[in-house]
N, C-alpha and C positions, 0 to 999 in steps of 0.2 A: 318494891311493890310486890305483894304476894300474888303469884300466878301459878295455877295448876295446869299442866299440860296432860291431856288425855289422848292416848293412842290405842285405838282398837287394832288387834292383830289377829290374822289368821294365816299362819305360815309366812313366807317371805322374809326369812332371816337376813339375807343380804341387803334387801331394801330397807329393812328396819335399821340395820347398822348405819346406813347412810343418813337416815333421819336422826338417829341418836347423835351422830357426829355433828350434824348441823345444829342440834339443840345445845350441845356443849359449847359451840362457838358463838352463841347468841350474846350480844352486848347487854341485853336485858334477859337474864336467864330465868327459866321457870324454877320456882322454889319447891315444886312438887311434881314428880313425873309418875303418872299412873298408866301402866300398860295393861289393857283388858284383853285377855287371851280367849279367843273363840275356839279353842281346841287345837292349837297348832301342834304339828308333829315334826317340825324341822329344827327345833332348838331355838326358835325365836324368843320364847319366854325366858329361857336360861340366859340368853344374851342380854336381854333387858335387865335381868337381876344383876348380872355382872357389871352393867353400866350404871347401876344405882337406882333403877326404877322399882317402884312397888308394883308387883304383878298381881292382878286379880284374875283368877281362873274361873271361867264359866263352864268348863268341862265339855262343851260342845259348841258348834257353830250356831249361835242364836241370832246372828245378823248384826249389822252395823248399829242399828237403832238400840237394840238391847245392850250392846257393849258400851255405847256412849252413855246411855242412861245410867248404867251401873257406875261408870266413872264419875259422872256428875254427882250422883248421890253420895259418893265417898270423898269428894273433893273438899278442900278447905280453902278459904280465902275469897277475896272479892272478884277475882278474874279467873276465867277458865278458857283455855285454848283447846280446840279439838283438831286433831291432825290425822290424816290418813297415814298409814305406815309407809306408803310409797312416795312420800313427798320429801323434798329437801328445801330448807329455808336459807335465804340470805342472812348473814350475821345480824343485820339490823331489823329483821322482820318483826319480832315482838316489840322492839322499841318503837318502831313507826306505828304499829297498830295501837299500842297503848297510848301514845300521844294523841292519836286521832279519836280513839274511843273514850278518852277522858273528858272530852268536850261535853258541856251540859246537853242533855237530851239525846245523846248517842248511846245506844245499847249494845252494839256489836260492830265489828270491823273485819274486813278481809282485804287481801292484797291482790296484785296481778300475778297470776299463776301461769307459768309457761309450761309447755310440753317438755318432758324430760329430754335432755340433749340439746336444748335450745340455749346454748351458752353464748353464742354470738348474737347480739341484739339486732344486727342488720338482717338476719333471716329468722329471728325467733318467732315461734308460733304460740298463740294463746291456747292454754288449756281451759282456764276459767277466770272470770272476773266477778260477775254477779248473775243472778237468775231473774228471768222474766217469764211470766205465765200468760198465755192468751186465753180468750174466752173458751176455746175448745178444750182446755185442760192440759194442753201440751206446754212444756217449758223449754226455753232456750237458755243454755249456759252461754251467756253472751260472749261472743268472740271465739268460741271453741273451734280450733282448727285453722283459724285465720292468722295471717301475718300480723305482728304487732304494728300499731299505728296510732294516729291521733285519736280515733274514737275510743281507744282503751287507755288513754293517758291522762284523762281528766278525772279528778276525784268527784264523787257525787254521793248524795244520800240514796240509800237503797232500802228495800224491804226484805230482800232474800239473798243470803250469802251462801255459796257452796261451802259445805263443812269439810272441804279438803284441807283447809288451813285457815281457820277462823277463830276470832277472839270474842268472848262474850263477858258482859257483866254477870256475875253469878246470880244477882237479883232477878235477871231477866227470866230465869227458869221458874221462879216463884210466880211470875206474872203470866207467862205464856205456856208453861208446862214443859214437859220433856218431849223427846221424839216419839212419834206414834209407832209402837212396836209392830203393828200389823203390816207396815210397809217393809219390814225386814231391812232391805237395802234398796237404794235408788228412790229419789224424790221425797224421802222423809225430811230432808232439809228444806225443800220447797214448801212442803206442808207446814213446817215450822215458820217459814217466812210469811206465809199467808196469815197465820195466826198473829204474827207481829204486825202485819199491815192492818188487820182488823182491830187490834188493840192500840194502834197508833204508836208503835215502839220501833223507831227507825234505826238503821245502822248506817255505815259509811264504807264506801269503796276507796281504798288507798293505793293508787297505782305505784307509788314510790316503794311500797313494801313488796318484795319479789320472792317468789318461790318457784320450784320446779316439781312437776307431778308426772309420774309414769302413766297412771290412768288405767282403770280396770285390770289391775295387775293380778287380782285373785282369780277371776273367772274369764276375763276377756270381754271386749266391747260388745261382741255379737254372740256371746255364749247363750244358749237357749234360756238359761235361768235369768240372765240379764234382761233379755227381750221380754220374757214372761212377766217379770216383776215390774218393768217400766210400763207395759201395757195395762197391767192390773192397777198399778198405783196412780196412773193418770186418771182413771175412772174414780179411784178413791179421792183424789183431789176435788173432783167435781162433786162427789157425794158429800164430802165433809164440809164444803165451804159455800156452795151455791144455794141461795134462797130459792124456794119453789118457783117464784115468779120468773126469775132469770134462768132457772133450769129449763123451763119450757120455752122461753123466748130465745135462748141460745142453743136449742136442741140441734139446729143445723150446723153451726160452727163446731159443736162438740162432735157430731157425727163426722164432719169433714176432717177434723184434727185426728180423730182416732183411726179412721179408715186410711188416711195418708200415712200414719205411723205403721199400719199394717202393710202398706205398700213398700215402705222402707225396709221392714222386716223381711218381706218377700225377696226384695232385691239382695239382701244379705243372707239368704238361705235359711231364714228362721220363721216361715209363715205359721207353722204349727205351734211354735212357742208363743207367737202373738195371739193366735186363736185361744190358746189355753189361758193366757193372761187376761185377755178381754173377757172371756167367759167367767173367770174367777172374779173379775171386777164387777161384772153385771150381777152375778149370783150373790155377791156379798155387798151389793150397792146400798141397800137399805140398812144393813147392820152397820156399815161404815158411817152412814148418815147420822146415826144415833149417837156417835161418839164425839161429836164436835159441834160447837155453836156456829151456825152459819152467819155470813155477812148480812148487814142491812143492805137492801138492794142498791140504794144510791151510793153507798160506800164501795161496793164491789164494782159497780158500773164505772165509777170514777177511776178506780185502780186499774181496771182492764183497759180503759181508754188510754191512760198514761202508759201502761205497759206496751200496748200494741203500737202506740206512736213511737216510743223509743226503739222498739224492736224493728219497726219498718225503717226508721231513720238510719240505724246502725247497719242493718242489712243492705239498704240501698247504697250506703257509702263504702261498703266493703265487698259487695257482690252478693246478690240475692241467692240464697239456697233455693233449690227447686221446690223443696217442701214448703217453705214459707211463701214463695211466689204463688204456688197453687192455693195455699190456704187463704191468702188475702184475695186472690182472684175469685175464689169460690164463695167467700163469705162477704163480698162487697167491700172488704178492706177496712172496716171500722166498727167500733163499738156503738151500738144503738142504745 
């Protein structure tokens, strides 16, 4: 089965070497490997060429979205895998995703991704499974930071997959488009998932497919640029997808979600980065709104009702984060 693997790279040669080794060990190997270089200076592109990859050089760091889009535009074949350069795959990762995504009506698939170093399943912590968005425009990467357990071990239909290590039918990009470049990095995959939900193009979460991810290896989890982009891009999600009627009806949950994110940024020493990002999101709100078709109100209301129900159930069963506890407390806990 023809499969193209796309790996955006910005430095991180040692991490890329681990990924390439895990790709070579796959039981269902990629027939094409595209490494899209965002201006690396540590020899990562040279390593990729030595290991048989076709390297596409962008000449500068244009962001994750631009790199992935370039890779998709140059890929061949019916299946495309997008992989972060700091991820390692179990040998059967592609085989399991291909088996699940080949079912009728399934357009993409992702697996259970552990935090790097979680080799022992008895104390393994989740890095990513699938994504859920609340009415306020904030997304939860389901299970992130939690110990593995039953809530993360059941396969399910999903609308949004983290593009950490995900598989797609190439045809999906003709229907849903490419990643939105204005996001640069962070939440561009959630934006894509919302488009899939609007178009009725579901994917599947496959917990038997396992990978390990270092996470925020390029900048760091609380780097000012990371905080700024997340703050801005959360507002872009609202601008691009919410119909006018729900935009006004959900103004309070939106304000709560964004202010709480600011409080989290303050706790991690990045309040100015949050303010810059929120300011950029508001300043460009209407420009972002003109770039995407919004949901029909009933469709988005149904999606958010389901998302918040699942979010609350998993949070309750694994321990409520203070952020989500406050969010649901202040927003009356449900979609109207």
